C-alpha positions as CSV (number, residue, x, y, z in Angstrom):
1,M,4.2,-42.6,104.3
2,T,1.2,-42.6,102.0
3,R,1.5,-41.8,98.4
4,S,-0.4,-38.5,98.8
5,F,1.7,-37.4,101.8
6,A,5.0,-38.2,100.2
7,P,5.0,-35.3,97.6
8,L,4.0,-32.8,100.4
9,A,6.8,-34.0,102.7
10,L,9.3,-34.0,99.8
11,N,8.3,-30.5,98.9
12,F,8.6,-29.3,102.5
13,V,12.0,-30.8,103.1
14,G,13.1,-29.9,99.6
15,F,12.1,-26.2,100.0
16,Q,13.9,-26.0,103.4
17,L,17.1,-27.3,101.7
18,L,16.5,-25.1,98.7
19,W,16.3,-22.0,100.9
20,F,19.4,-22.9,102.8
21,V,21.4,-23.7,99.7
22,A,20.2,-20.6,98.0
23,V,20.7,-18.1,100.8
24,Y,23.8,-19.5,102.5
25,G,25.2,-20.5,99.1
26,G,24.4,-17.0,97.8
27,A,26.5,-15.6,100.7
28,Q,29.3,-18.0,100.0
29,G,29.3,-17.7,96.2
30,W,27.7,-21.1,95.3
31,G,24.1,-20.1,95.5
32,D,23.3,-21.3,92.0
33,A,23.5,-24.9,93.3
34,A,19.9,-24.0,94.5
35,L,18.8,-24.5,90.9
36,A,19.9,-28.2,91.1
37,V,18.0,-28.5,94.4
38,L,14.9,-27.1,92.8
39,V,15.2,-29.5,89.8
40,A,15.7,-32.5,92.2
41,M,12.8,-31.4,94.4
42,Q,10.4,-31.2,91.4
43,A,11.7,-34.4,89.8
44,G,11.1,-36.1,93.1
45,V,7.5,-35.0,93.5
46,W,6.8,-35.8,89.9
47,A,8.4,-39.3,90.3
48,L,5.9,-39.8,93.2
49,G,3.1,-39.4,90.8
50,R,2.2,-35.7,91.0
51,P,1.1,-34.4,87.6
52,W,3.7,-31.9,86.4
53,R,0.9,-30.0,84.6
54,R,-0.5,-28.8,87.9
55,D,2.8,-27.4,88.9
56,L,3.7,-25.7,85.6
57,P,1.4,-22.6,86.1
58,L,2.9,-22.0,89.6
59,L,6.4,-22.4,88.3
60,C,5.6,-19.8,85.6
61,A,4.0,-17.5,88.1
62,G,7.2,-17.7,90.2
63,A,9.3,-16.8,87.2
64,F,7.0,-14.0,86.3
65,A,7.1,-12.6,89.8
66,C,10.8,-12.8,89.8
67,I,11.1,-10.9,86.6
68,V,8.6,-8.2,87.7
69,L,9.3,-7.8,91.4
70,E,13.0,-8.2,91.9
71,P,13.7,-5.0,89.9
72,V,11.4,-3.2,92.3
73,W,14.0,-3.8,95.0
74,M,17.2,-4.0,92.9
75,V,16.9,-1.0,90.6
76,P,16.4,1.7,93.3
77,G,19.2,0.0,95.4
78,L,17.0,-1.3,98.2
79,I,18.8,-4.6,98.0
80,Y,22.1,-5.7,96.5
81,Y,22.8,-9.5,96.2
82,Q,26.3,-10.5,97.2
83,G,28.7,-10.8,94.2
84,W,26.0,-9.9,91.7
85,S,26.6,-7.0,89.3
86,Y,23.3,-6.7,87.5
87,S,21.0,-4.0,89.0
88,W,17.8,-5.3,87.3
89,L,18.2,-9.1,86.9
90,A,18.2,-11.4,90.0
91,P,20.9,-14.1,90.4
92,G,20.0,-17.7,89.7
93,W,19.6,-18.6,93.4
94,I,16.8,-16.0,93.7
95,W,15.1,-17.5,90.7
96,A,15.2,-20.9,92.3
97,L,13.7,-19.4,95.5
98,W,10.9,-17.8,93.6
99,L,10.0,-20.9,91.6
100,G,10.4,-23.2,94.6
101,F,8.2,-21.0,96.8
102,A,5.5,-20.6,94.2
103,V,5.2,-24.3,93.5
104,S,5.0,-25.0,97.2
105,F,1.4,-23.7,97.1
106,N,0.5,-27.1,95.6
107,Y,2.2,-28.9,98.5
108,C,3.3,-27.6,101.9
109,L,1.8,-24.2,101.5
110,A,-1.6,-25.4,100.3
111,W,-3.1,-24.7,103.7
112,L,-3.0,-21.0,102.8
113,C,-5.3,-21.6,99.8
114,G,-8.8,-20.1,100.5
115,R,-7.4,-18.0,103.4
116,P,-6.4,-14.7,101.8
117,L,-6.1,-12.7,105.1
118,L,-3.9,-15.4,106.7
119,A,-1.9,-15.6,103.4
120,A,-1.4,-11.8,103.4
121,L,-0.2,-11.9,107.0
122,F,2.0,-14.9,106.4
123,G,3.5,-13.1,103.3
124,G,4.0,-9.8,104.9
125,I,5.7,-11.1,108.0
126,G,7.4,-14.1,106.4
127,G,8.9,-12.1,103.6
128,V,10.5,-9.6,106.0
129,I,11.9,-12.4,108.2
130,S,13.2,-14.3,105.2
131,V,15.0,-11.3,103.7
132,T,16.3,-10.2,107.1
133,V,17.9,-13.7,107.7
134,G,19.4,-13.6,104.2
135,I,20.9,-10.3,104.9
136,R,22.3,-11.4,108.2
137,L,23.8,-14.5,106.6
138,G,25.6,-12.2,104.1
139,A,23.6,-13.1,100.9
140,A,22.6,-9.5,100.4
141,T,23.0,-6.0,101.7
142,T,20.6,-3.0,102.0
143,P,22.4,0.0,100.6
144,Q,19.5,2.3,101.7
145,G,19.0,0.7,105.1
146,W,16.8,-2.2,106.3
147,L,13.6,-0.2,107.0
148,P,12.8,0.8,103.4
149,L,13.4,-2.7,102.2
150,A,11.4,-4.3,105.0
151,L,8.4,-2.0,104.4
152,S,8.4,-2.7,100.7
153,Y,8.9,-6.4,101.3
154,A,6.0,-6.5,103.7
155,A,3.7,-4.7,101.3
156,I,4.6,-6.7,98.2
157,W,4.7,-10.1,99.9
158,A,1.3,-9.4,101.5
159,L,0.0,-9.3,98.0
160,V,2.1,-12.0,96.4
161,V,1.3,-14.8,98.8
162,P,-2.5,-14.6,98.5
163,A,-2.1,-14.3,94.7
164,L,-0.1,-17.5,94.6
165,A,-2.5,-19.2,96.9
166,L,-5.4,-18.2,94.7
167,L,-3.7,-19.3,91.6
168,A,-2.9,-22.7,93.1
169,Q,-6.5,-23.0,94.2
170,R,-7.8,-22.3,90.7
171,V,-5.3,-24.6,89.0
172,N,-6.2,-27.5,91.3
173,R,-10.0,-26.8,91.0
174,S,-9.8,-26.8,87.2
175,A,-7.7,-29.9,87.2
176,A,-10.2,-31.7,89.4
177,R,-13.0,-30.9,86.9
178,V,-11.0,-32.4,84.0
C-alpha cells in the first residue's frame, strides 16, 4: 500500500464501519459510538500524513448541513430517529454520518469531484437507499410514510452531493496553489 493510497483506503473502510456503527447502533441504542469511529478514522488518515487543514472545511460543511438539513426532515415529522426525543436536533450518530460523509470527498468520494451530474445522481439515489436501509434496520421511522421522505431525500441529496464535491475540489485546488 503506497502512502497516497493508504488514507483513501482507510477512509473507505472507516466510512463503511462508521455507517454500520451509526445506523445499526442507532437502532440498538448505541449509535453514538459512531463518533468514536469518526474520530479514529480521521486520526488515522491524519497520522498517515494527510494535512488536517484540507479536511476541516469539509468537516465544517458536514456539520453545517446537519444543522440546516436534518430539521427539514425532523420538524415536519418526515423522519423520527429511534429513541431520540428532539424534533429539530439530530442525534450524535447522525452528526457522525454527516461529518464522515462530507470529509470522504477528500478521499474515497473524490471521484465525484468535477462530475456534478453524476454526483447529483449518486446523491439522489444513494441518499434514498441509505435512509431506506436505515429505516429497515430500525434506526428510524417515517411517521408520514416512506414516499414523502424518499422524495425529499432524493431532491436534497441531489443538491448536497455535488455541493460537497465542488467544495472539496475548491479546497484541494487552493491548497495545491499554496
